[in-house]
Backbone as CSV, one residue per row, in Angstrom:
resi,resn,N_x,N_y,N_z,CA_x,CA_y,CA_z,C_x,C_y,C_z
1,MET,-30.512,8.613,-35.025,-29.757,9.180,-34.013,-30.616,9.633,-32.944
2,ALA,-30.435,9.296,-31.762,-31.381,9.612,-30.523,-31.162,11.170,-30.188
3,THR,-32.125,11.909,-29.835,-31.997,13.164,-29.280,-32.078,13.115,-27.856
4,LEU,-31.750,14.317,-27.159,-31.928,14.301,-25.603,-33.270,14.111,-25.244
5,LYS,-34.310,14.750,-25.989,-35.573,14.508,-25.311,-36.203,13.085,-25.538
6,ASP,-35.203,12.196,-26.145,-35.680,10.752,-26.156,-35.394,9.991,-24.934
7,PHE,-34.506,10.501,-24.143,-33.936,10.079,-22.916,-34.925,10.428,-21.825
8,GLU,-35.054,9.576,-20.793,-35.584,9.930,-19.542,-34.726,10.284,-18.603
9,ILE,-34.749,11.292,-17.858,-33.858,11.806,-16.986,-34.465,11.836,-15.690
10,LEU,-34.148,11.083,-14.704,-34.765,11.107,-13.147,-34.064,12.156,-12.520
11,LEU,-35.079,13.027,-11.725,-34.495,14.030,-10.876,-35.183,13.794,-9.482
12,PRO,-34.248,14.194,-8.511,-34.644,13.938,-7.217,-35.843,14.838,-6.711
13,PRO,-36.560,14.688,-5.760,-37.544,15.675,-5.422,-37.021,17.046,-5.212
14,LEU,-37.865,18.157,-5.328,-37.210,19.541,-5.234,-36.580,19.781,-3.993
15,ASN,-37.000,19.223,-2.764,-36.615,19.622,-1.467,-35.128,18.939,-1.405
16,GLU,-35.129,17.834,-2.175,-33.615,17.118,-1.976,-32.740,17.796,-2.912
17,GLN,-33.088,18.355,-4.242,-32.443,19.164,-5.002,-31.841,20.574,-4.342
18,ILE,-32.814,21.187,-3.624,-32.479,22.353,-2.773,-31.282,22.006,-1.703
19,ALA,-31.489,20.922,-1.106,-30.425,20.465,-0.075,-29.011,20.224,-0.846
20,ILE,-29.074,19.526,-1.946,-27.898,19.300,-2.521,-27.165,20.608,-3.023
21,ALA,-28.074,21.551,-3.482,-27.676,22.942,-4.073,-26.987,23.548,-2.866
22,ASN,-27.575,23.512,-1.597,-27.173,24.117,-0.461,-25.720,23.647,-0.094
23,ILE,-25.697,22.496,0.108,-24.336,21.670,0.315,-23.333,21.978,-0.737
24,LEU,-23.584,22.073,-1.933,-22.540,22.434,-2.935,-22.178,23.865,-2.844
25,SER,-23.066,24.900,-2.520,-22.765,26.330,-2.290,-21.944,26.522,-1.165
26,GLY,-22.240,25.694,-0.216,-21.223,25.636,1.044,-19.814,25.322,0.857
27,LEU,-19.720,24.292,-0.158,-18.356,23.740,-0.384,-17.744,25.086,-1.357
28,ASP,-18.428,25.648,-2.147,-17.850,26.657,-3.141,-17.449,27.853,-2.095
29,HIS,-18.095,28.196,-1.275,-17.672,29.027,-0.164,-16.627,28.912,0.532
30,GLU,-16.560,27.458,0.886,-15.179,26.891,1.675,-14.059,27.095,0.646
31,ILE,-14.082,26.752,-0.567,-13.021,26.698,-1.453,-12.413,27.995,-1.722
32,ILE,-13.343,28.971,-1.806,-13.040,30.421,-2.013,-12.156,30.984,-0.838
33,SER,-12.791,30.626,0.350,-12.100,30.903,1.542,-10.694,30.400,1.644
34,LEU,-10.520,29.140,1.425,-9.298,28.460,1.233,-8.156,29.046,0.296
35,LYS,-8.779,29.357,-0.938,-7.711,30.071,-1.781,-7.423,31.330,-1.218
36,ASN,-8.288,32.091,-0.788,-7.884,33.359,-0.084,-6.686,33.301,0.978
37,LYS,-6.973,32.286,1.859,-5.922,31.840,2.729,-4.552,31.436,2.185
38,LYS,-4.658,30.679,1.150,-3.530,30.367,0.608,-2.831,31.302,-0.056
39,ARG,-3.623,32.280,-0.798,-2.966,33.582,-1.232,-2.288,34.442,0.031
40,GLN,-2.930,34.593,1.056,-2.349,35.426,2.080,-1.001,34.671,2.628
41,PHE,-1.030,33.519,2.652,0.113,32.669,3.077,1.367,32.965,2.209
42,GLU,0.973,32.812,0.858,2.042,33.174,-0.222,2.630,34.567,-0.100
43,ASN,1.676,35.293,0.105,2.269,36.794,0.347,3.056,36.820,1.525
44,ILE,2.653,36.372,2.501,3.561,36.389,3.853,5.023,35.638,3.480
45,LYS,4.877,34.682,2.736,6.255,33.850,2.513,7.194,34.736,1.515
46,LYS,6.520,35.415,0.486,7.232,36.308,-0.335,7.699,37.436,0.515
47,ALA,7.168,38.001,1.333,7.548,39.151,2.156,8.791,38.656,3.041
48,LEU,8.758,37.531,3.686,9.544,37.082,4.486,10.986,36.797,3.772
49,ASN,10.850,36.214,2.571,11.848,35.737,1.844,12.452,37.027,1.341
50,HIS,11.644,38.029,0.959,12.401,39.360,0.606,13.116,39.956,1.829
51,ASP,12.527,39.934,2.992,13.269,40.639,4.158,14.512,39.668,4.640
52,LEU,14.586,38.348,4.413,15.691,37.582,4.597,16.737,37.882,3.536
53,MET,16.532,38.115,2.127,17.384,38.360,1.144,17.868,39.738,1.253
54,SER,17.148,40.719,1.653,17.671,42.060,1.893,18.329,42.533,3.110
55,ALA,18.445,41.456,3.965,19.301,41.405,5.428,18.291,42.328,6.311
56,LYS,17.038,42.472,6.014,16.220,43.051,7.018,15.984,42.299,8.340
57,ILE,16.067,40.982,7.983,15.972,39.818,9.132,17.327,39.156,9.089
58,ARG,18.123,39.212,10.176,19.357,38.437,10.147,19.041,37.124,10.947
59,VAL,19.801,35.933,10.675,19.801,34.829,11.407,21.058,34.904,12.108
60,LEU,20.917,34.978,13.388,21.977,35.232,14.389,22.607,33.803,14.668
61,LYS,21.948,32.906,14.937,22.364,31.528,15.308,22.126,30.446,14.526
62,LYS,23.316,29.695,13.976,22.894,28.667,13.068,22.215,27.350,14.012
63,LEU,21.119,27.085,13.109,20.252,26.057,13.770,20.995,24.855,13.518
64,THR,21.085,23.857,14.539,21.647,22.573,14.276,20.529,21.556,14.699
65,PRO,20.414,20.378,14.093,19.451,19.405,14.514,19.748,18.926,15.774
66,GLN,18.756,18.543,16.857,19.067,18.038,17.940,19.498,16.565,17.621
67,LYS,20.346,16.106,18.262,20.658,14.568,18.262,19.922,13.997,19.340
68,SER,18.818,13.203,18.956,18.034,12.422,19.864,17.622,11.253,19.143
69,ARG,17.658,10.337,20.084,17.146,8.950,19.425,15.877,8.658,19.116
70,THR,14.931,9.314,19.973,13.497,9.160,19.885,12.868,10.561,19.730
71,ASN,11.861,10.834,19.067,11.053,11.880,18.885,10.121,11.937,20.215
72,PRO,10.163,13.129,20.875,9.404,13.039,22.058,7.795,12.998,21.886
73,LEU,7.378,13.375,20.646,5.931,13.353,20.357,5.606,11.868,19.972
74,ILE,6.529,10.940,19.679,6.039,9.656,19.380,6.154,8.831,20.509
75,LYS,5.319,8.158,21.085,5.443,7.041,22.156,5.413,5.561,21.696
76,GLU,6.124,4.819,22.331,6.507,3.380,21.956,5.112,2.665,22.210
77,THR,4.754,1.882,21.236,3.509,1.159,21.468,3.819,-0.016,22.427
78,PRO,2.757,-0.288,23.420,3.273,-1.405,24.199,3.223,-2.403,23.717
79,LYS,4.101,-3.438,24.094,4.258,-4.749,23.439,3.472,-5.747,24.237
80,LEU,2.893,-6.653,23.379,1.910,-7.717,24.110,2.917,-8.930,24.563
81,LEU,2.685,-9.354,25.751,3.394,-10.698,26.036,2.661,-11.883,25.847
82,ASN,3.162,-12.982,25.708,2.585,-14.162,25.136,1.219,-14.407,25.968
83,SER,1.031,-13.930,27.336,-0.259,-14.230,27.901,-1.181,-13.077,27.630
84,GLY,-0.942,-12.208,26.780,-1.878,-11.023,26.453,-1.723,-9.761,27.371
85,GLU,-0.753,-9.905,28.427,-0.369,-8.613,29.072,0.449,-7.529,28.560
86,ARG,0.225,-6.390,28.896,1.143,-5.414,28.261,2.470,-5.282,29.101
87,SER,3.567,-5.151,28.310,4.731,-4.988,28.973,4.978,-3.570,29.594
């Protein structure tokens, strides 16, 4: 049975290892930051739900969806004519 010392393990040069470690460290910090933001948003959501359920916040007007055929944020893609001109 082979042991670990029987295998040759290639490592990148030290400066490359340091660069990789710095990138991974930056990603770790970003993950922590995003988890904190997620926790803050969850707390805000809980507080808003509590306020809605306890009638601290009242919904005065019933929201109804707007009846519109097209979304104003979506533009129609120009159609190409046979000659290659746009309509």
